[in-house]
N, C-alpha and C positions, 0 to 999 in steps of 0.2 A: 504494500499500500503506499502510495506517495506521501510525502511529508507535508504537513499543512503549510501554507503561506504565511510567513511572519505576522502580517496584517492580522489575519483571521486567527491567529494563535493567540495573539495579543487581546484581541476583542473577546474570544472564547474564554479565556482566563478570567476576565473580569466579569463576564456573565455568570461563570460558575462561581466566582467569589461573591456576588451581589445574592446569588440563589442561596449559597451557604449561610450568609448572614441573615437573609430572610427565614432561614430555616424552612425552604419549600423543597419538596420533592421533585426529582426530574418528571414524576408522571403528572404532578399538579401544573408544572410549566407547560408540559405538552398538551394539557387540556386547553390553556390559553391560546396556542396556536392551532390547536385542532390537529395535532400529528401524534406522532409515536413518540415515547420517551428515549427510542432510538436515535430518532433525529434530534433530540435536544442535547444527547451525548456529542454526535457529531458536530452541532453548532459550538458546543463548549470546548471541543477539541479541535476547532479549527478546520475540521474535515470538509465542512460543508460552509461555503461562502455566506455570511450572514447578511440579511436583508434589513436594511434600515427600519423599515416598519415591524419587522419580527423583534428586533433589538428593543424598539420603543415599547412595544408591548409586553415584553418579558421584564424590562426595567421597571416599567409603572406596576406590575404585577408585585415585583420585589420591593416596591416602595423606595426606590432610588431617588436621589436628589435630582431636581430638574437640571442642574448643571451637568450631572454625569450622563443623564439621559440624553441632553442635547450633543455632548461631547461625542459618545459612542455611537450615537445615531450618524452624525457628521462623519466619523470615520468609517463606519461601514458603508456609506456613499461614496466615498473618494476612491479614485484609482488606486489599484495595488501596485506600486512600483517594488514591492519586496521581491518579486519574482524575477528580477533583473539577470540573475545567473543563468536564464534559461538556455543561453548559447553554449552554457558550459555543463548541461546535463549529464553528459557522457563521463566527466571528470570529476564532477561534484557528489561527493557519496550522499545518500538520503540523509543521514543522520546530520550532515553539515549544511543542508539546504535551508532549514529553517534559521538556522544562527546566521548564515550571510545575509539574509533577509532582513533580520534583526538589526544586524550591524548597519545596513543601508538606512534603515528608519532612525536609529539611536543618534542623540545629539552629543553624547559624550561617551567615551570608552575607557576604562582603566583595565589595564592589562599587566599580569605578572607571569614572566616567563624565567623558569631557573636553569633550563639547560641549553636551549639556543635563543637567539633574538627573536623577538615577536614578528609574526607575518608582516604586519603593517609597516615595519622598518627594515625590512630585507633588502637589499639591492638583488638584481636579477641574477646576478652571478652566485650570491650567496644562496639565494632560493634555490636555483638550479643544483648546487651540491648537497643541500638539505634533502631535496626532494629526490635526488638520486640514490641517497642511502635510507630512504624510507622503505620499509616494506608496506605502508600502506598505499603506495603509487605504484600502478603498473608502469614498467619500463617503457611502453609506448604511449602512456599519457603524461609524461614528466614534462614536455614543453608548454603543453596546454594548461597544466596545473600551474606552472610558473606564470604562464602570462594572465590566468585566472586572479592569482595573487597580486600581480602587479595592477590589474584593473580593480581589485579592493582597495588599494592604496589611492586610487584617484581622489577618494573623498577627503584625503589629508589637504590636497592641493587645489580644492574647489574655490572658486572665488565667492561664491556664496553659500553660506552656513556649512562651512568645512568641518569635519569631524574633529572634536575636541579630544586628543589622545593624551592619556598619561599612562606612560610605560615605565614599569619597575623592572630592572635588568639585574642578575645576579652578576657580580664581576668574573666569576667563572666562566659565564658564557662568552666573555670578551676574550678570554684566553683560549677558550676551546677552539681547535683548529678546524675550521671548515672550509673546504676547499685548499687552494695553495695560499701562499703568502701574499700574492697579488689580490685575491680575492678578499682575504681578511682586511688587508689595507683599504680597499675600497669600501668595504663594510664600515669600517671604523669612521672614515672620512665622511661616510653618509650619515651615520648618526650625529656627528657634529653639525652638518649643514642642516638636517632636517629638525634638529633639535633646537635651532634657532628660531623656527616658527612660532608666531604668538599662540597657534592652537595645539603645540605639541611640547610636553614635558617629558623629559627623560632622568631617570634617576639610578643610580647605581648603589646596590648593596654591596659593600666592599668585604672581602672574605674575611677580614677581622670580626665581622659580626657574626656571632653564633646562632643558635636557635632563635628563630622567630615565628610569628603567629601564621605563616604560610608554608611550613613545611610538608604540608599534605600534597603540594604540588601547584602547577599553573592554573589560573583561572582569569575568566574577563567578567567585567561587570560593565554593563550597558545602562546608560540613562538616557531616558526619553522625555519629550516635553510633555506628551500628552498620555503615558503609561507609566506604570510602576516600573522600577529597575528590574533587570533580568541579569541572573549569572549564568554563564555558560561554562561548563567543566566537561572535559574530554576524558573518557574511560578508555579501556583498552581496546574495545571493539566498537566503540560509538561515542555517544556524548549525551549529556543532559542539558536542558534548557530550564533553569529554576527561576520560579517566579514567587514561592512562599515567602510571605514577609519575614518570618523569623529566620528562614536560611539565607535570605539575602542579606538581612541585618548582620549576621554572623560574617558573611563575607565583606560587607562593607568595612566592619570593624577591624578585620584582617588587612584591608586595604589602607585603613588609616594608620595601623602599627608599621606596615611596609614603607608607607611615606617618612615616618617618624624616624626609622632607622637607617634609611637609605641616605647617601650623599646627597646634599641639595643640587640642584641643577647646575650651578657654577662648578662646585666640586666634581659632580660627575662629568663635566666637560672636561675638566683638567685631568681627570684620571685617565679618560679615553685618548686624549692628546699626548698623555706621558707613554701610553702603551705603542701609539704612532712613531713617537721619537725613539723608544726603546727596541 
C-alpha cells in the first residue's frame, strides 16, 4: 500500500486527535458522514484525501474551535504539493515518501546526525560516496538518489520562504573519511559556505563532550506554521513519523540539550576551518 501524502497525513493526525479529545468513537464519526468506520480510519491515516466539507462536519461534531475548523478546512482544500518527489518514485522508498513531503511543507528543520553529515548539507561528491557504501541503495539507483538529495537541498536556497535549518553535527563525523581527501575538503568548505546563510545554523559537538541526551541516535524535528511539530526517526528497515505530543516534547528537550552542549556557530566554523588547515 502506498504511503499517504504528507498533507493528508498531517490533517488526518489532527482529526484523530480532535476525535480522541472529544472521546468519540470511529463508529460515531462514521454516522456523521454516513460512511463506514473503515473510511474514518482511512481519513485519519491520510490514505483518503480529506474533503473540506467532511473535515468541517467532523470537527463540528468534535466541538473543535472555529479557528481550528477554518484552518483545517482551508488546508484540506489547497493544492497538495507534498508529493513533489513523484519523479523519483522509483528510488524513494515507501517509508521515506511521507517524510520528504513533510520536509517540503515544514518551515523549520532541526537535525542531529552522529555518523555522517546531514543530507541537506552534503555536497554531490560526498553524497555519492555515502550512497555508494549504503546497502539501502541499489547500485543502479545511486545517481538518481544523489540527484534527489540535491533537489531536497534547493529549499535552503529558495528566495521566498527558505527552509530554516539547524544542524547539530558530531565532530567525529567531520573526521570520518567519506570518499577521498578531495571530497572531504570540498565538503568542509561547503559547510563553511552554507553556514553563512541566515537560514542555516551549524553547530558541532566536540569529541571532548561525553554522554549527552541524544545517544540513542539521529533524528529530525520538523516545525510547521499550521501544524504541530513532527519527529522523524529512521530504524533498521524503515522509519517513524511521530506526532504524539509527549514524544515530540521529549525530542524537543533533546534538541535543546544538544544546542547547549555543542560549540556555538562561530566556534563550530573555527573548528571546521582548523580541519581544513590541518
